[in-house]
C-alpha positions as CSV (number, residue, x, y, z in Angstrom):
1,M,0.1,-0.1,-0.1
2,A,3.0,2.2,0.5
3,S,3.5,5.2,-2.2
4,A,6.1,7.4,-2.6
5,R,8.4,8.0,0.5
6,N,8.7,11.7,2.1
7,P,12.5,12.1,1.9
8,D,12.3,13.6,5.3
9,C,10.8,10.7,7.2
10,V,11.7,7.3,6.9
11,A,9.6,4.2,7.4
12,G,8.5,3.8,10.9
13,G,9.3,7.3,11.9
14,I,7.0,10.0,12.9
15,P,6.7,12.7,10.4
16,P,8.6,15.7,11.7
17,Q,5.7,17.9,10.0
18,R,2.2,17.3,8.9
19,L,-0.3,19.3,7.3
20,S,-2.4,21.7,9.7
21,K,-6.0,20.9,10.0
22,E,-6.7,24.3,8.2
23,E,-4.6,22.8,5.4
24,L,-6.2,19.3,5.2
25,T,-9.5,21.0,5.4
26,K,-9.2,23.5,2.3
27,T,-7.5,20.7,0.2
28,H,-10.4,18.5,1.1
29,K,-13.0,21.0,0.2
30,T,-11.5,21.6,-3.2
31,H,-11.9,17.8,-3.7
32,L,-15.5,17.9,-2.7
33,K,-16.3,20.3,-5.3
34,N,-14.9,18.0,-8.0
35,Q,-16.3,14.6,-7.0
36,D,-19.2,13.1,-9.0
37,L,-22.0,11.6,-7.1
38,S,-24.3,11.2,-9.8
39,P,-26.3,7.6,-9.7
40,D,-24.8,6.4,-13.1
41,A,-21.1,7.4,-12.3
42,P,-19.2,4.2,-11.9
43,R,-17.4,4.0,-8.6
44,P,-13.8,2.6,-8.7
45,V,-12.9,-0.2,-6.6
46,K,-9.4,-0.6,-5.0
47,Q,-8.2,-4.0,-5.6
48,P,-5.6,-5.5,-3.0
49,I,-1.8,-6.0,-4.2
50,M,-1.2,-9.4,-2.6
51,A,2.7,-8.5,-2.4
52,E,1.5,-5.8,0.0
53,A,-0.8,-8.0,2.1
54,Y,-1.2,-7.7,5.8
55,P,-3.9,-9.5,8.0
56,A,-6.9,-7.7,9.5
57,S,-7.3,-6.9,13.1
58,T,-9.0,-9.7,15.0
59,K,-8.7,-7.8,18.3
60,S,-11.6,-5.6,19.7
61,I,-11.3,-1.8,20.2
62,R,-11.5,-2.4,23.9
63,E,-8.4,-4.4,23.9
64,V,-5.9,-1.9,22.1
65,E,-4.0,0.8,23.4
66,I,-5.6,4.0,22.2
67,I,-3.3,6.5,20.8
68,P,-3.0,9.9,19.5
69,L,-3.0,10.9,15.7
70,S,0.7,12.3,16.7
71,E,2.1,8.9,17.7
72,L,1.5,7.2,14.2
73,S,4.4,6.2,12.2
74,V,4.8,6.2,8.5
75,E,4.5,3.1,6.7
76,T,3.6,1.2,9.8
77,H,0.9,-1.3,11.1
78,H,0.1,-0.2,14.5
79,R,-0.1,-3.8,16.1
80,G,-1.9,-3.7,19.5
81,K,-2.9,-0.2,18.8
82,G,-6.1,1.8,18.0
83,I,-7.3,5.2,17.3
84,I,-10.7,7.2,18.0
85,V,-11.4,10.2,16.1
86,K,-14.4,12.4,15.1
87,V,-15.2,13.2,11.4
88,I,-15.0,16.8,11.0
89,S,-15.8,16.8,7.1
90,P,-18.4,15.7,4.7
91,P,-17.0,12.6,2.9
92,Y,-15.2,12.4,-0.5
93,I,-16.4,9.3,-2.2
94,G,-14.1,7.7,-4.8
95,A,-12.5,4.4,-4.7
96,G,-12.7,4.7,-0.9
97,V,-14.2,7.6,1.5
98,V,-11.9,10.2,2.5
99,S,-12.6,12.3,5.3
100,I,-10.8,14.7,7.6
101,V,-10.5,13.4,11.1
102,E,-9.9,14.8,14.7
103,D,-8.6,12.9,17.9
104,E,-9.4,14.4,21.6
105,F,-6.1,16.3,21.4
106,G,-7.1,18.4,18.6
107,N,-4.7,16.4,16.1
108,A,-6.2,16.2,12.6
109,D,-5.4,13.8,9.7
110,K,-6.7,12.4,6.7
111,L,-8.6,9.0,7.0
112,A,-9.6,7.0,4.0
113,I,-11.7,4.0,4.2
114,Y,-12.0,1.1,1.5
115,N,-14.0,-1.7,0.7
116,Q,-17.2,-0.8,2.5
117,G,-20.4,-1.5,0.6
118,D,-23.4,0.7,-0.2
119,S,-25.3,-1.3,2.6
120,S,-23.1,0.4,5.2
121,I,-23.0,3.9,6.6
122,L,-19.2,3.9,6.3
123,S,-19.3,4.1,2.8
124,G,-20.2,7.7,3.2
125,V,-19.2,8.4,6.5
126,P,-21.6,11.5,8.0
127,E,-19.7,14.5,9.4
128,G,-19.8,14.4,13.2
129,C,-19.6,10.7,13.5
130,I,-17.2,8.8,15.7
131,V,-15.1,6.1,14.5
132,A,-12.7,3.7,15.9
133,V,-9.7,2.3,13.6
134,K,-8.1,-1.0,15.0
135,E,-4.3,-1.4,14.6
136,P,-4.1,1.3,11.8
137,Y,-2.0,1.5,8.9
138,Y,-0.3,5.1,8.5
139,M,1.2,5.7,5.0
140,H,2.6,8.5,3.0
141,N,0.2,10.1,0.4
142,G,2.8,11.2,-2.0
143,A,3.1,14.9,-1.5
144,D,5.3,16.7,1.2
145,N,3.9,16.3,4.5
146,D,0.8,14.7,3.1
147,Y,0.0,11.4,5.0
148,M,-3.2,9.4,5.4
149,I,-4.5,6.8,7.7
150,C,-5.3,4.0,5.3
151,V,-8.3,1.4,6.2
152,D,-8.3,-1.7,3.9
153,H,-10.1,-4.2,5.8
154,P,-13.6,-3.3,6.3
155,S,-13.7,-4.7,9.7
156,D,-10.7,-2.5,10.9
157,V,-12.9,0.4,11.3
158,I,-16.3,0.8,13.7
159,L,-18.8,3.2,13.9
160,L,-19.2,4.2,17.5
161,R,-22.5,4.7,19.0
162,F,-22.6,8.2,20.3
163,N,-23.0,7.1,24.1
164,D,-20.1,4.6,23.9
165,P,-18.1,4.6,26.7
166,V,-14.8,3.8,25.0
167,I,-15.1,7.5,23.3
168,P,-12.8,9.8,25.1
169,E,-14.6,12.6,26.9
170,S,-14.0,15.4,25.0
171,L,-15.4,13.9,21.8
172,Q,-18.4,12.7,23.5
173,L,-21.5,14.6,22.3
174,G,-24.1,12.5,23.9
175,P,-27.2,11.5,21.7
176,L,-28.1,13.7,19.0
177,L,-31.7,12.9,19.7
178,K,-33.2,12.7,23.2
179,S,-36.0,9.6,22.9
180,A,-36.4,6.4,21.5
181,E,-39.9,8.1,19.5
182,E,-37.4,10.6,18.0
183,W,-34.8,8.0,16.6
184,R,-38.0,6.3,15.2
185,V,-39.1,9.1,13.4
186,A,-35.7,9.8,12.2
187,G,-35.4,6.3,11.0
188,D,-38.8,6.7,9.2
189,T,-37.8,9.8,7.6
190,A,-34.5,8.3,6.3
191,F,-36.3,5.4,4.9
192,L,-38.8,7.6,3.4
193,E,-35.8,9.1,1.3
194,K,-34.3,5.9,0.6
195,D,-31.3,6.5,2.9
196,F,-31.5,2.8,4.0
197,P,-28.2,2.7,5.9
198,T,-29.2,5.7,7.9
199,A,-32.4,4.2,8.5
200,V,-30.9,1.3,10.0
201,F,-28.9,3.2,12.1
202,C,-31.6,5.1,13.6
203,Y,-34.0,2.1,14.4
204,S,-31.0,0.8,15.9
205,E,-30.7,3.8,18.4
206,A,-34.3,3.9,18.8
207,L,-34.1,0.3,20.2
208,E,-31.2,1.1,22.3
209,A,-33.0,4.2,23.8
210,A,-36.0,2.2,24.4
211,G,-34.6,0.1,27.2
212,E,-35.1,-3.5,27.9
213,D,-38.9,-3.3,28.8
214,A,-40.3,-1.5,25.9
215,T,-41.4,-4.8,24.1
216,A,-44.6,-3.1,22.8
217,F,-42.6,-0.2,21.3
218,K,-39.7,-2.1,20.1
219,A,-41.6,-4.9,18.1
220,P,-42.3,-2.8,15.1
221,I,-39.2,-1.2,15.1
222,Y,-37.5,-4.3,15.0
223,N,-40.0,-5.1,12.1
224,K,-38.9,-1.7,10.3
225,R,-35.5,-2.7,10.7
226,A,-35.9,-6.3,9.3
227,G,-37.6,-4.7,6.4
228,T,-35.0,-2.2,5.9
229,N,-32.1,-5.0,6.0
230,L,-34.0,-7.0,3.6
231,I,-34.0,-4.1,0.9
232,L,-30.1,-3.9,1.5
233,G,-29.6,-7.5,1.1
234,R,-28.3,-7.9,4.5
235,Y,-30.4,-11.3,5.3
236,D,-28.6,-12.4,8.4
237,A,-29.8,-9.2,10.2
238,A,-33.2,-9.4,8.6
239,K,-33.9,-12.8,10.0
240,A,-32.6,-11.8,13.6
241,D,-34.8,-8.7,13.8
242,S,-37.6,-10.5,12.2
243,L,-37.6,-13.0,14.8
244,A,-37.1,-10.4,17.6
245,S,-40.2,-8.6,16.6
246,R,-42.6,-11.4,17.9
247,T,-44.7,-10.8,20.5
248,G,-46.9,-14.1,20.5
249,A,-50.0,-12.4,18.8
250,L,-51.6,-13.3,15.5
251,S,-49.5,-10.5,14.1
252,D,-46.4,-12.4,14.3
253,W,-47.5,-13.6,10.6
254,K,-45.3,-10.5,10.0
255,A,-42.3,-11.6,11.3
256,Y,-42.3,-15.2,10.2
257,Y,-43.1,-13.9,6.6
258,N,-40.0,-11.7,6.6
259,A,-37.8,-14.3,8.1
260,G,-39.0,-16.8,5.5
261,R,-38.0,-14.2,2.8
262,A,-34.6,-13.5,4.7
263,T,-33.7,-17.3,4.8
264,Y,-34.7,-17.5,1.1
265,G,-32.3,-14.8,0.2
266,L,-29.7,-16.9,1.8
267,C,-30.9,-20.0,-0.2
268,E,-31.9,-21.6,3.0
269,Y,-35.3,-23.0,1.4
270,R,-36.0,-25.7,3.9
271,T,-35.9,-23.2,7.0
272,S,-37.6,-20.6,4.5
273,R,-40.2,-23.0,4.0
274,E,-40.9,-23.7,7.9
275,Y,-41.1,-20.1,8.3
276,L,-43.5,-19.3,5.6
277,E,-45.8,-22.2,6.8
278,T,-46.1,-20.7,10.1
279,A,-46.8,-17.4,8.5
280,L,-49.6,-18.9,6.6
281,E,-51.0,-20.7,9.6
282,L,-51.3,-17.1,11.3
283,N,-52.8,-15.6,8.2
284,P,-53.7,-17.7,5.3
285,N,-55.4,-14.6,3.8
286,V,-52.1,-12.7,2.5
287,K,-51.3,-13.6,-1.1
288,G,-47.8,-12.4,-0.8
289,I,-47.2,-15.1,1.6
290,R,-48.8,-17.9,-0.4
291,K,-46.8,-16.5,-3.5
292,E,-43.7,-16.8,-1.3
293,Y,-44.4,-20.3,-0.3
294,E,-44.7,-21.5,-4.0
295,R,-41.7,-20.1,-4.9
296,C,-39.9,-21.9,-2.1
297,L,-41.6,-25.1,-2.9
298,A,-40.1,-24.8,-6.5
299,R,-36.4,-24.3,-5.2
300,L,-36.9,-27.3,-3.0
301,R,-37.8,-29.6,-6.2
302,E,-34.9,-28.2,-8.0
303,E,-32.6,-29.0,-4.6
304,E,-34.1,-32.5,-4.2
305,H,-34.8,-33.8,-7.6
306,G,-33.1,-31.7,-10.0
307,E,-36.1,-30.7,-11.9
308,Y,-35.4,-27.6,-13.9
309,D,-37.2,-25.6,-16.8
310,F,-33.9,-24.9,-18.5
311,Q,-35.6,-23.3,-21.5
312,A,-37.6,-21.0,-19.3
313,M,-34.5,-20.1,-17.5
314,F,-32.8,-19.5,-20.8
315,S,-35.8,-17.2,-22.0
316,S,-35.9,-15.1,-19.0
317,L,-32.1,-14.2,-19.4
318,S,-31.2,-10.8,-20.3
319,P,-28.2,-8.2,-19.6
320,Q,-30.4,-6.6,-17.0
321,N,-31.8,-10.1,-15.4
322,V,-28.9,-12.5,-14.9
323,H,-29.7,-13.6,-11.2
324,L,-32.1,-16.5,-12.0
325,D,-34.7,-17.6,-9.3
326,S,-33.1,-21.0,-9.0
327,G,-32.1,-23.6,-6.4
328,S,-28.7,-26.0,-6.4
329,F,-29.1,-29.8,-7.1
330,L,-25.9,-30.9,-5.3
331,S,-27.1,-34.4,-3.7
332,R,-25.3,-36.4,-6.5
333,T,-21.8,-35.1,-5.2
334,C,-20.1,-34.9,-2.2
335,V,-16.6,-33.1,-0.9
336,R,-14.0,-35.7,0.1
337,K,-10.1,-35.7,0.3
338,S,-8.7,-36.3,-3.2
339,K,-5.4,-38.0,-4.1
340,H,-4.6,-35.4,-6.5
341,H,-4.9,-31.8,-4.8
342,G,-6.5,-31.4,-1.2
343,N,-10.3,-31.7,-1.2
344,G,-12.1,-32.8,-4.5
345,L,-15.9,-33.4,-5.6
346,F,-17.1,-37.1,-6.0
347,A,-19.8,-38.9,-7.5
348,T,-22.3,-40.4,-4.8
349,H,-24.3,-41.9,-7.6
350,A,-23.9,-43.6,-10.8
351,I,-24.3,-41.0,-13.7
352,K,-24.9,-41.6,-17.0
353,A,-23.3,-39.6,-20.0
354,G,-25.2,-36.5,-20.5
355,D,-27.1,-36.4,-17.2
356,L,-26.9,-33.8,-14.7
357,V,-23.8,-34.1,-12.3
358,F,-25.0,-30.9,-10.4
359,V,-26.6,-27.5,-10.8
360,E,-25.3,-24.9,-8.4
361,K,-26.6,-21.1,-8.4
362,A,-23.8,-18.9,-7.7
363,T,-23.3,-17.7,-4.1
364,L,-21.7,-14.5,-5.4
365,M,-21.8,-13.0,-9.1
366,P,-22.1,-9.6,-10.1
367,N,-24.0,-8.5,-13.2
368,Q,-20.6,-7.0,-14.8
369,Y,-19.8,-8.6,-18.2
370,E,-17.4,-6.2,-19.2
371,P,-14.1,-8.0,-18.8
372,T,-11.7,-5.5,-17.5
373,R,-14.1,-4.5,-14.6
374,A,-15.6,-8.2,-13.9
375,S,-12.8,-9.1,-11.4
376,A,-13.2,-5.8,-9.4
377,A,-16.6,-6.3,-9.4
378,L,-16.7,-9.8,-7.9
379,Y,-13.8,-8.6,-5.5
380,A,-16.0,-6.0,-4.2
381,L,-19.2,-8.0,-4.0
382,M,-17.5,-10.8,-2.1
383,V,-16.0,-8.4,0.4
384,R,-19.7,-6.6,1.0
385,Q,-21.5,-9.6,1.2
386,L,-19.1,-11.3,3.7
387,C,-20.1,-8.2,5.8
388,D,-23.4,-8.1,5.3
389,N,-24.1,-11.4,5.7
390,P,-21.8,-13.1,8.2
391,S,-23.4,-16.6,7.6
392,L,-21.6,-16.9,4.3
393,A,-18.3,-17.2,5.9
394,D,-18.8,-21.0,6.3
395,T,-19.3,-21.5,2.7
396,V,-16.8,-18.7,1.1
397,L,-14.0,-18.2,3.6
398,K,-13.0,-22.2,3.8
399,L,-12.1,-22.2,0.2
400,Y,-8.5,-22.5,-0.7
401,P,-6.8,-19.1,-0.7
402,G,-3.4,-19.9,-2.4
403,E,-0.3,-19.3,-0.1
404,Y,-1.8,-16.7,1.7
405,E,-1.9,-17.4,5.6
406,R,-5.2,-17.4,7.6
407,T,-5.2,-16.1,11.0
408,G,-8.0,-18.5,12.0
409,A,-10.5,-15.4,13.0
410,E,-11.6,-14.7,9.7
411,G,-15.3,-14.5,9.8
412,T,-15.9,-14.2,13.8
413,I,-17.7,-11.5,15.2
414,V,-15.6,-8.8,16.8
415,D,-17.3,-5.5,17.9
416,G,-20.2,-6.2,16.1
417,V,-19.2,-7.2,13.0
418,P,-17.6,-9.9,11.2
419,V,-13.7,-10.0,10.6
420,V,-13.1,-9.8,6.8
421,D,-9.5,-9.9,5.4
422,I,-9.5,-8.4,2.0
423,F,-6.2,-10.4,1.0
424,L,-7.7,-13.6,2.0
425,V,-11.0,-12.8,0.0
426,E,-8.7,-11.8,-3.0
427,G,-6.8,-15.3,-2.7
428,I,-10.1,-17.1,-2.8
429,R,-11.3,-14.9,-5.3
430,T,-8.3,-15.6,-7.7
431,K,-8.1,-19.4,-7.0
432,N,-12.1,-20.1,-7.1
433,C,-13.9,-17.8,-9.4
434,F,-15.2,-18.8,-13.0
435,S,-15.5,-16.6,-15.8
436,A,-19.3,-16.7,-17.1
437,P,-20.8,-15.7,-20.3
438,L,-24.4,-14.8,-20.0
439,S,-25.4,-18.1,-21.4
440,T,-23.1,-21.0,-22.8
441,Y,-25.9,-21.5,-25.3
442,E,-25.6,-17.9,-26.8
443,D,-21.9,-18.1,-26.9
444,T,-22.0,-21.1,-29.2
445,K,-23.9,-19.0,-31.8
446,P,-21.7,-17.5,-34.8
447,E,-22.8,-14.0,-34.2
448,V,-22.0,-13.1,-30.4
449,P,-20.0,-10.2,-29.4
450,T,-16.7,-10.9,-28.0
451,G,-15.4,-9.9,-24.5
452,R,-18.7,-10.5,-22.7
453,M,-17.8,-12.4,-19.7
454,A,-18.6,-11.9,-16.1
455,K,-16.9,-13.6,-13.1
456,G,-18.7,-15.4,-10.3
457,L,-18.2,-17.9,-7.2
458,W,-20.0,-21.3,-7.2
459,P,-18.1,-22.9,-4.3
460,H,-19.3,-26.5,-4.7
461,A,-18.0,-26.4,-8.3
462,S,-14.9,-24.8,-7.0
463,Y,-14.0,-28.3,-5.4
464,L,-13.7,-29.9,-8.7
465,N,-10.1,-30.7,-9.4
466,H,-8.6,-30.3,-13.1
467,S,-8.0,-32.6,-15.7
468,C,-7.4,-31.7,-19.4
469,V,-9.8,-34.7,-20.4
470,P,-12.2,-34.3,-17.7
471,N,-15.5,-36.6,-17.1
472,T,-17.7,-33.4,-16.6
473,M,-18.6,-30.1,-18.7
474,R,-19.9,-27.1,-17.2
475,S,-22.1,-24.5,-18.7
476,F,-23.9,-21.3,-17.7
477,L,-27.4,-19.8,-17.7
478,G,-26.9,-16.2,-16.1
479,D,-26.0,-16.9,-12.6
480,V,-26.5,-20.8,-12.8
481,L,-23.9,-23.4,-13.4
482,V,-24.8,-26.7,-14.9
483,S,-22.6,-29.6,-14.8
484,R,-23.3,-32.8,-17.2
485,A,-21.5,-35.9,-17.5
486,I,-19.3,-36.1,-20.4
487,R,-19.3,-40.0,-20.2
488,D,-20.5,-42.8,-17.6
489,I,-19.3,-41.8,-14.2
490,A,-19.3,-44.7,-11.4
491,E,-20.5,-44.3,-7.9
492,G,-17.6,-42.9,-5.7
493,E,-15.6,-41.6,-8.8
494,E,-13.7,-38.3,-8.6
495,L,-15.1,-35.7,-10.8
496,F,-13.0,-33.1,-13.0
497,Q,-13.4,-30.0,-14.6
498,Q,-11.2,-28.2,-17.1
499,Y,-10.0,-25.0,-15.2
500,V,-9.2,-23.2,-18.7
501,P,-9.4,-24.3,-22.3
502,V,-6.8,-26.8,-23.0
503,K,-3.6,-26.1,-25.4
504,A,-2.8,-28.4,-27.7
505,L,0.8,-28.7,-26.4
506,N,1.7,-30.3,-22.8
507,D,4.2,-28.0,-21.6
508,L,2.1,-24.7,-22.7
509,R,-1.3,-26.0,-21.1
510,N,0.8,-27.1,-17.7
511,S,2.5,-23.8,-17.4
512,V,-0.8,-22.0,-17.2
513,L,-1.8,-24.5,-14.4
514,K,1.4,-24.0,-12.6
515,D,1.4,-20.1,-13.1
516,N,-2.0,-19.7,-11.9
517,W,-3.0,-23.0,-9.4
518,G,0.7,-24.0,-8.6
519,F,0.5,-27.5,-9.9
520,E,0.7,-29.6,-13.2
521,C,-1.8,-31.8,-14.3
522,G,-1.7,-35.5,-13.8
523,C,-4.5,-36.7,-16.2
524,G,-4.1,-39.6,-18.3
525,L,-3.2,-37.3,-21.5
526,C,-0.7,-35.3,-19.5
527,E,0.8,-38.5,-18.1
528,G,0.8,-40.2,-21.6
529,E,2.6,-37.2,-23.2
530,R,5.4,-36.9,-20.7
531,R,6.5,-40.2,-22.2
532,S,7.3,-38.2,-25.3
533,S,10.7,-36.9,-25.3
534,A,11.9,-33.2,-25.0
535,A,13.3,-33.3,-28.6
536,M,9.9,-34.7,-30.2
537,L,7.9,-32.1,-28.1
538,D,10.2,-29.3,-29.8
539,K,9.5,-30.9,-33.5
540,R,5.8,-30.8,-32.9
541,R,5.9,-27.3,-31.4
542,E,7.8,-26.1,-34.7
543,M,5.6,-28.3,-37.2
544,L,2.4,-26.9,-35.5
545,A,3.5,-23.6,-35.9
546,K,4.0,-24.0,-39.5
547,V,0.6,-25.8,-39.9
548,E,-1.2,-22.8,-38.2
549,R,0.3,-20.1,-40.4
550,A,-0.5,-22.1,-43.6
551,C,-4.0,-22.6,-42.5
552,N,-4.4,-19.1,-41.2
553,K,-3.3,-18.0,-44.7
554,R,-6.3,-19.1,-46.4
555,P,-9.0,-20.2,-44.0
556,P,-11.8,-22.1,-45.7
557,T,-14.5,-19.4,-45.3
558,K,-18.3,-20.2,-46.1
559,G,-18.7,-19.7,-50.1
560,A,-15.0,-19.8,-50.7
561,I,-13.4,-22.3,-52.7
562,V,-9.8,-23.2,-51.4
563,P,-7.3,-24.3,-54.1
564,D,-5.9,-27.5,-54.5
565,V,-2.4,-26.2,-54.0
566,S,-3.2,-24.9,-50.5
567,I,-5.3,-28.1,-49.6
568,K,-2.6,-30.4,-50.7
569,N,0.1,-28.2,-48.6
570,I,-2.0,-28.5,-45.5
571,E,-2.4,-32.3,-46.0
572,R,1.4,-32.6,-46.5
573,L,2.2,-30.5,-43.2
574,A,-0.5,-32.3,-41.4
575,K,0.9,-35.5,-42.4
576,Q,4.3,-34.6,-41.1
577,L,2.7,-33.3,-37.9
578,E,0.9,-36.7,-37.5
579,D,4.3,-38.5,-38.1
580,L,5.6,-36.7,-34.9
581,H,3.3,-38.7,-32.7
582,E,5.0,-41.8,-31.3
583,E,2.2,-44.7,-31.6
584,E,3.8,-46.4,-28.5
585,V,3.1,-42.7,-26.6
586,Y,-0.2,-41.8,-28.0
587,G,-2.0,-45.0,-28.9
588,D,-5.6,-43.9,-28.3
589,L,-4.8,-40.6,-26.7
590,P,-6.1,-37.5,-28.1
591,R,-3.5,-35.8,-30.5
592,L,-4.7,-32.1,-29.9
593,T,-2.2,-30.5,-32.4
594,L,-3.8,-32.4,-35.3
595,V,-7.3,-30.9,-34.4
596,Y,-6.7,-27.8,-36.1
597,P,-5.2,-28.9,-39.7
598,S,-8.1,-31.9,-39.4
599,N,-10.7,-29.3,-39.1
600,W,-9.6,-27.0,-41.7
601,L,-9.2,-30.1,-44.5
602,M,-12.8,-31.0,-43.4
603,E,-14.1,-27.7,-44.2
604,A,-12.0,-27.0,-47.3
605,Y,-13.3,-30.2,-48.8
606,R,-16.9,-29.7,-47.8
607,G,-16.4,-26.3,-49.7
608,R,-15.5,-28.3,-52.7
609,K,-18.3,-30.3,-52.2
610,N,-15.8,-33.5,-51.9
611,H,-17.9,-35.3,-49.2
612,A,-15.8,-38.4,-49.3
613,K,-12.7,-36.6,-48.3
614,A,-14.7,-34.2,-46.0
615,L,-15.9,-37.4,-44.2
616,K,-12.5,-38.6,-43.8
617,H,-11.0,-35.4,-42.0
618,G,-14.4,-35.0,-40.0
619,L,-13.7,-38.5,-38.4
620,R,-10.1,-37.5,-37.8
621,V,-11.2,-34.5,-36.0
622,L,-13.2,-36.6,-33.6
623,R,-10.4,-39.2,-33.4
624,N,-7.6,-36.5,-32.6
625,F,-10.2,-35.4,-29.9
626,G,-9.7,-39.0,-28.5
627,F,-12.9,-40.4,-29.3
628,G,-13.1,-43.9,-31.0
629,V,-14.3,-43.8,-34.7
630,P,-13.7,-45.7,-37.7
631,R,-10.2,-45.7,-39.5
632,D,-9.7,-44.2,-43.0
633,A,-10.4,-47.4,-44.8
634,E,-13.8,-47.6,-43.7
635,P,-15.3,-44.3,-43.1
636,A,-18.8,-45.4,-44.2
637,K,-18.9,-48.3,-42.2
638,V,-22.7,-48.8,-41.5
639,D,-22.5,-50.2,-38.1
640,W,-20.7,-47.7,-36.5
641,D,-22.8,-45.9,-34.3
642,P,-21.3,-42.5,-33.1
643,R,-24.1,-42.4,-30.4
644,G,-21.9,-44.7,-28.4
645,M,-18.8,-42.7,-28.6
646,Y,-19.3,-40.5,-25.3
647,T,-19.1,-43.9,-23.3
648,G,-16.8,-46.2,-25.7
649,S,-13.8,-43.9,-25.7
650,G,-12.4,-44.7,-22.4
651,D,-11.2,-42.0,-20.2
652,A,-8.8,-39.7,-22.6
653,S,-11.3,-38.0,-25.1
654,L,-11.9,-34.5,-24.9
655,M,-15.7,-32.6,-25.4
656,T,-15.8,-29.5,-26.9
657,I,-18.2,-27.5,-29.4
658,H,-15.9,-28.3,-32.3
659,V,-16.9,-32.2,-31.7
660,V,-20.5,-31.3,-32.0
661,A,-19.7,-29.2,-35.4
662,A,-17.8,-32.2,-36.6
663,L,-20.8,-34.6,-35.9
664,R,-23.0,-32.1,-37.9
665,R,-20.5,-32.2,-41.0
666,L,-20.3,-35.9,-40.7
667,A,-24.1,-36.3,-40.8
668,E,-24.2,-33.9,-44.1
669,S,-21.5,-36.1,-45.6
670,Y,-23.2,-39.5,-44.7
671,G,-26.4,-38.0,-46.2
672,V,-24.8,-36.9,-49.6
673,L,-23.1,-40.3,-49.9
674,G,-26.4,-42.0,-49.3
675,Q,-26.0,-43.4,-46.0
676,K,-29.0,-42.2,-44.3
677,E,-29.2,-44.1,-41.1
678,L,-25.6,-43.1,-40.4
679,A,-26.5,-39.4,-41.0
680,K,-29.3,-39.8,-38.6
681,R,-27.0,-41.1,-35.8
682,C,-24.5,-38.1,-36.4
683,V,-27.6,-35.9,-35.9
684,E,-28.5,-37.5,-32.7
685,A,-24.9,-37.7,-31.3
686,A,-24.6,-34.0,-32.2
687,K,-27.6,-32.9,-30.2
688,F,-26.6,-35.1,-27.3
689,G,-23.1,-33.6,-27.7
690,Y,-24.6,-30.0,-27.9
691,K,-26.7,-30.7,-24.7
692,V,-23.6,-31.4,-22.7
693,V,-22.0,-28.1,-23.9
694,T,-24.5,-25.7,-23.6
695,G,-26.2,-27.3,-20.7
696,F,-29.7,-27.9,-22.4
697,S,-30.1,-27.3,-25.6
698,T,-30.2,-29.7,-28.5
699,D,-31.2,-27.2,-31.3
700,L,-28.4,-27.5,-33.6
701,S,-29.8,-24.7,-35.8
702,A,-28.2,-22.3,-33.3
703,L,-25.1,-23.2,-34.6
704,G,-25.6,-21.6,-38.0
705,Q,-24.0,-23.1,-40.9
């Protein structure tokens, strides 16, 4: 986090001179005039730099030594220390919130608070508030004598109640309002003005001021705060407030209704059903309860039986509606220790090729399909939701964070808020997130805008280990991940997925895995290819480059006739490349370097209406992906059934959209050559494969011609 050093102050020393309160205030006012607070202005996110990581404080403000601002040392994390300050300026809101603050001795400084969500009042700290910063980090801010207190971890700063005894006497103002009723009215006013964080704060003050015996007064305040927390997406708090609002009367239907909505927001559908059933018993005439109850039952059917209307889900998708109302079907899988990397995901039932392995709704996924912003948006959402809903810690914070060391206190409640370490969050994000299109089905179409990719967190899917030739394939519908079996899977078998699209050369794909996840793949393809010598790998690399240059020079586009000389050249180069694959090494293994030239030749001969040759090279495409198909001498063999290739190709075949496209081309060629039954079987095999790739669709017309 350190920026340029002040030459007059070394790290760890107290600055010989700081800007005065007047200088700080003057500069701050200038910044305030220029800030853009329009609703459409994108708010930047300060993402963490892992090389400068430091742990969040796990101490209470009541356990640390309170020091004056004048004792802060530059580029220092003041462990075991804390500061308590009053905000004496309006907030400047950018990537963080910058305010001018003052301690009990009149010392002033700049306070920058980052990573607070919009649901928190600390996302725009009101002037006059008292805040405590635990184990503050003090840094030079670039200009002469300019420093600031930098708060990266959201749980390191606490908004103190006005009458908190930890506040030094000279900063104590006493409550701004005198009575619980005044605080309630202030909360109602803030709610009507849609200032929901302030409304929650005021309702909390009203509850505190009402005392322990004011049950009749407090019940509706709890109900109001529950409703406000529901709007903010703070479902844990909404649930607690709803249950606290109960009085034992028939009117408690509102409490159970709101508790049901809160637990629904947490995807706890069984608990939600119980609360909603109680609400219906107390008041069966409210249509809203019945509607929520029916929604909950639909989610439970999805969870328990894997019953989904994928077509309806797809039809409801749009760039403005990516968060589908859906449950997660996970009962066919479980997490266990893996012999490969830590934990893995295993099948609890035998699963047939093409069947659902699991369906998971994202725990966290922002609606941000701009690749340059998607990572920052997911990081910000993870931090906010872990602050707003501490129960998420059990799901999210136990995921693998890379090399970052945990303190073990992350997610625990200290000073009323969960400890959220942004560096742990970022480690978890980078090692476990998925890139997701709006829908995989749309992504297979010829005319799709490029670069539309969001990032999300699907914790259950994160336990899948990698294989270059996996037994499952994932697809996306908005924030729903669909996993289908590529081939038959036995009960107890470990499940695998591809972390990234597989590269043709063994060393290149493993370097990606090593750089991003710290391991090399041990799948059958990688282990087999490692038996090939380094010299042969270099020869394949060199020849592949020649093949790719030649193919790219004249691609077989639709309607274009590729000259014979170009085709003969590619055939010659492809044969030379094929000869560089040792039979004793590859056998039935995929030969991925040959996929591109085989596909090129299939399309080139199709363009020339030479369907016998197109058939020959289409079969080679499938064989180079590792599928068992007829050899060149018998391409039109009538007893070959492509519908069985998904279950009869062992555990080293690779499923991609290119396999589906090749099957379509084979169907066309078989049809022209009079092999109608084989053409029909290829279409059926293509539809089957397309469902695996897209998650639900068998409409091959979407692929275009």
